[in-house]
TIKOL-851470 format. One record per atom (N, C-alpha, C, O, CB): residue in one letter; z, y, x. Coordinates in steps of 0.05 Angstrom, whole numbers, plus 5000, padded with zeros to 4 digits. Glycine has a CB too. Example, Ala and Ser with C-alpha at 12.3 -4.5 7.8 and 13.67 -1.06 7.14 Angstrom:
2
a515648865264/a515649105246/a515649345264/a516949345285/a518149115226/s514249555257/s514349795273/s515750015258/s516150235268/s511449885282/
END
This chain:
163
m606935756801/m607635506821/m610535396813/m610935156809/m607635596855/p612535596812/p615035456806/p615035276780/p616335066779/p617335666804/a613835356762/a613435206735/a612434976741/a613334776730/a611735336717/l610434966758/l609134696762/l610834496779/l610734246778/l606334736776/a612634646797/a614434456807/a616334326794/a617034106799/a615634556824/v617234496773/v619334396756/v618034136738/v619333936735/v620534646736/l615534166727/l614433976715/l613833726728/l613833516716/l612434056705/m613333746754/m612733546774/m615433376776/m615533136772/m611733676804/n617433526782/n620033406789/n621033206766/n622132996770/n622233636793/a620333336738/a621133216715/a619732986710/a620932796701/a621033376695/a617232956715/a615232736713/a616132536736/a616332306729/a612032826717/i616732586759/i617232376778/i619732266772/i620132016774/i617232466806/g621432426764/g624432336759/g624532156736/g625931946738/g626532586753/e622932206712/e623232096689/e621631836681/e622431636669/e622832286673/l619031886689/l616931706680/l616731486703/l615431286697/l614131856675/q617631496725/q617831266743/q619931096740/q620030886753/q617831336768/k622131176720/k624730986721/k624130726711/k625530536719/k627031086704/p622230676695/p621730386688/p620630216709/p620829976706/p620030366665/f619130336734/f618030186749/f619030216777/f618030056794/f615630216745/l620730396784/l621930416811/l625030426811/l626330466790/l620830646824/t626330396835/t628930426835/t629430726842/t627430866847/t630330236854/q632330826842/q632831086846/q631831166872/q630331366875/q635431146842/e632531006894/e631431056920/e628631086921/e627831256937/e632130856936/q626830936906/q623930946910/q622931186894/q620731286900/q622530676902/i624431306872/i623731566859/i624631776880/i623131976882/i625231606830/d626431766893/d627331986913/d625132006934/d624232216942/d630331926926/s624231746944/s622531756964/s619631846952/s618031946968/s622631486977/s619031816930/s616431906919/s616532206916/s614332336914/s615831766891/r618832336915/r618532616917/r617732716945/r616732946947/r620932746908/a618132586964/a617032636993/a613832616996/a612532747012/a618432407013/i612932446979/i610032366984/i608532456961/i606132396960/i609532056989/m609532606942/m607732706918/m608733016919/m610333106935/m608432536884/g607433126899/g607833406892/g605333596893/g603033516895/g609733516910/l606233846892/l603734046887/l602034076914/l603034106936/l604934366879/d599634076911/d597534116938/d596334386927/d594834396908/d594833836944/t597134596942/t596234836935/t593334866945/t591935056936/t598035036946/q592234696963/q589134676965/q587434666941/q585334786939/q588434456979/l588834466921/l587334466897/l587234726879/l585434776863/l588434246881/i589234886883/i589435166869/i587535326884/i585735446871/i592335296870/d587735346909/d586035506926/d582935466923/d581235656925/d586835456955/d582135186917/d579635086912/d578835146881/d576535106875/d579534786920/g580535226865/g579635246838/g579235006825/g577635016806/g577535396836/t580434776832/t580034536818/t582634386803/t583134156798/t578834366838/y583934596800/y586934496789/y586934566760/y586134796756/y589834656805/f587734406738/f588034496712/f590834476702/f592334296712/f586134346694/v591834646682/v594434586671/v593734616638/v591834736628/v596934816683/v595634486627/v595934456598/v597934566588/v600134476594/v596034216590/e597734756571/e600034906557/e599634806527/e597534726516/e599735266560/q602434826516/q602434816486/q604234996476/q606534966484/q603134546474/n603635166462/n605135406451/n606835526473/n609235566470/n607035336426/g605335586495/g605935716512/g608035556534/g609235686550/g606635936500/v608235306531/v610135146546/v608134966560/v606134886548/v612434976527/l608534916589/l606834746608/l607534476606/l609834406613/l607034826638/v605734306596/v606134066586/v604633846606/v605233606603/v605334056557/g602733926624/g601433746638/g599733906661/g599034146658/g599733586618/c599033756683/c597233906702/c596033666719/c597033436720/c598934136721/g593833736732/g592333556748/g589333696758/g588033886749/g591833276729/g589033546778/g586333666789/g584633476804/g585433246808/g586833906807/w582533566812/w580433396828/w580133526855/w581233736861/w577333376814/s578533386871/s578033536897/s576033396911/s575633156911/s580333556915/r574533576924/r572133516937/r572733456970/r571033436987/r569933756932/r575633446974/r576333417002/r577433157005/r577933016986/r578433637011/a577833057033/a578532777038/a581432647029/a581732407023/a578132747067/t583132817031/t586032787020/t585832616996/t584532706978/t587433067012/l587032366993/l587232226968/l589332276955/l589032276930/l587031976970/y591732336964/y594132386950/y596032506970/y595932496995/y595232136937/g597932636954/g600532766971/g600333066966/g598133176960/g600432697007/g602933216969/g603133446964/g602733626993/g601733527013/g605833466949/d603533886991/d603534037011/d605033947036/d604234007059/d604334257001/r607433807030/r609433707052/r608933447061/r610333357079/r612233707043/s606933307050/s605933037062/s604333047085/s602633217089/s604232907043/s605032857103/s603732827123/s600932687122/s600232577101/s605332697138/g599032707145/g596532557144/g594632687123/g592932547112/g597232257136/r594732937118/r592733087101/r589933127117/r589833147141/r593933377093/d587533147100/d585633197113/d583633387095/d582933297073/d584632957123/a582933597103/a581433817086/a578733807089/a577433987080/a582234087092/a577733597102/a575033547108/a573433537078/a574433437058/a574833257128/l570933647078/l569633637054/l568333367053/l567633267074/l567733877050/l568033247028/l566833007018/l563632997016/l562633217010/l568032966992/d562132847018/d559432837016/d559032696988/d559432456986/d557932687041/p558232856966/p557832736940/p555632516940/p555532346922/p557132966919/a553732516961/a552132296964/a553432026973/a552531806967/a550232366982/h555332056984/h556631796999/h559531756992/h560531526993/h556531837032/d560931976986/d564031926982/d564731966954/d563132086939/d565832107000/a567131866946/a568131926918/a570132176916/a571932216932/a569631676906/a569632326893/a571432546894/a574132436887/a574332206880/a570632776875/r576232586889/r578732516886/r579932676860/r579232896852/r580232576913/v581932486847/v583132596825/v585832626839/v586732446853/v583032416798/r587232876835/r589732906848/r591933026834/r591433176815/r589333046871/a594232986842/a596433126830/a596933156797/a597633356785/a596133376841/m596532896784/m596932866756/m599432836748/m600732636754/m595532676747/y600433016732/y603132996718/y603233096690/y601733276682/y605133146733/t605032966674/t605333036647/t608233076644/t609632916657/t604132826627/h609433246629/h612433296624/h613133076605/h612033036583/h613133606611/p615332926617/p616232726600/p616132746569/p615432556555/p618732686608/s616832966562/s617133066531/s614233036516/s613833036492/s618133416531/f612433006534/f609333046519/f607632816529/f605132846529/f607633346528/t608732586537/t607132366544/t606332216514/t607532236493/t608932166566/r603932066521/r602731936500/r601832096478/r601832026455/r604431766490/r600732386487/r599332616468/r596732646474/r595432816462/r600532896469/g595632496496/g593032596504/g592732796528/g590532876536/g592032716481/v594832866537/v595133076558/v593732956582/v591933096592/v598333166564/g594432726594/g593632636617/g590532556615/g588932616633/g595432406625/r589732426591/r586832396587/r584932596585/r582532566591/r586332286568/l586232836575/l584833106576/l584433206600/l582133286605/l586233306562/i586333216618/i586133276646/i584333126664/i583033226682/i588533256656/l584432846657/l582832646672/l579832726665/l578232716684/l583632326664/t578832806641/t576532806632/t575533066640/t573133076644/t576432756605/l576933306645/l576333546658/l575633516688/l573933646699/l578633736654/c577333326701/c577033276728/c574233136733/c572633196750/c579333096738/e574032956716/e571332756719/e568932916713/e566832876725/e571232476698/d569133116695/d566533256687/d566133436710/d563933446721/d566733436659/a568333586718/a567733766743/a566633636766/a564833756778/a570033906753/a567533386774/a566533246795/a563833156791/a562233136810/a568233026801/r563133096769/r560233036759/r558533276764/r556333256776/r560132956728/a559433506755/a557733716758/a557133786784/a555133916788/a558433926746/e558833726805/e558333736832/e556833556844/e556333586868/e560333726844/r555733346829/r553733106836/r555532876850/r554432716865/r551033206860/f558032876846/f559332626856/f558732426832/f558532486809/f562632656863/t558332146845/t557931936826/t560031716823/t559831526808/t555631806832/h562231786839/h564631636836/h567031786839/h566731996851/h564631426852/v569331726832/v571831846833/v573931676839/v574431486824/v572331966812/e575431726861/e577731536867/e580831716860/e581131956856/e577431436903/l582931516861/l585531646855/l587531446866/l586831216868/l586131706822/m589931526873/m592231356880/m594131406859/m595531606856/m593431416909/a594131176842/a595631126817/a598831036827/a599430866843/a594030876797/t600631216811/t603131116811/t603330886793/t601430836778/t604931316804/m605630726791/m605930496771/m606030616742/m605430486722/m608730326777/a606730886741/a607430956713/a604231076703/a603631096680/a610331206711/g602731136720/g600031276711/g597831046709/g595731086696/g598931526733/e598430826721/e596430646725/e595430536696/e593030536694/e597430416745/p596730466677/p595930426651/p593730616638/p591730536627/p598330436635/l594330866641/l592431106634/l590031056646/l588031006634/l593531386644/y590231066671/y587731016689/y585930756685/y583430756689/y588831006718/r587130566678/r585830286669/r584730336644/r582430246640/r587830036666/a585930456625/a585030566603/a582430716599/a581030686579/a586830706596/c581930876620/c580031046622/c577730956640/c576031116648/c581031276629/g577830676647/g575830556662/g576030526691/g574130436705/g573830686656/y578730616701/y578830586732/y579230296740/y580330156724/y581230766744/q578330186766/q578729956771/q580329946796/q579830096815/q576329826771/a582329766798/a584029716824/a582329656850/a580529486850/a586129466820/i582929806869/i581529706892/i583429636919/i582729496938/i579429936899/e585529746915/e587529676938/e590229766929/e590829986919/e586829826967/d592129546934/d594729586932/d596429726958/d596429636981/d595629326925/v597529916950/v598530066977/v601730086973/v602630086950/v597130396981/v603330096996/v606030176996/v606230407018/v605530397041/v607829927002/d607330597005/d607730837026/d610730867027/d612030887006/d606131137017/a611730867050/a614730907058/a615531137073/a617731137085/a615630697072/r613831357072/r614131607090/r616431727078/r617831867092/r611631807091/g616931707053/g619631877043/g622231697045/g624431767035/g619431977009/g621931467059/g624331287067/g624731037054/g626230857063/g626731427063/a623331007030/a623530747017/a620430647010/a618530807008/a625330776990/d620230407007/d617430327001/d616830386969/d618130276951/d617030017009/v614630556966/v613930636939/v611130486936/v609230536951/v613730966936/p610930316916/p608330196909/p606430376895/p607230536878/p608729966893/l604030356901/l601830506891/l599130366891/l598730166906/l601730746907/l597330456876/l594930326867/l592430526876/l592330756868/l595130276833/r590730426891/r588130606893/r586530506876/r586330266874/r586730616918/m585130676860/m583330626840/m580830776842/m580831006852/m584430666815/r578530636829/r576230786831/r574730766803/r575130586786/r574530686854/k572830966800/k571230906774/k568331076780/k568231286793/k573031036744/a566130946769/a563531076768/a563431276747/a564331246724/a561430876764/l562231496756/l561831716738/l559231726725/l558731906708/l562331956752/
END
């Protein structure tokens, strides 16, 4: 888990720079991060290259749409695949490994796993840096969100895809 925290911190700090102010990046750290529920549920993936952690992300059958262990408003209630969308959660790629298919690989693993549990849709909360990948993978924007729980307004985009 310490290695995941390092990767997440690097991704938040570097990949958001073209989209957010430093204050918003700092605020992002309070509303994002590792959700150990995903690890406990066995729905979290890591990608390594030559023993180096280059990306991570997971999916969830629980109601929480985004946020880490420290985030308020979490809901561990189980979703109903017949009515609810599975969640893609906590996706991070190390800044040194972007544009190499890491995020797309993790997203595919998440979608395949959710589909295997009979979910027909998946939702996620995209950062501005992640939104182009999700659009390229077939996700549609459904809601603009601003999260100020970390002290500054952080723009996010709720997205959905049929599986």
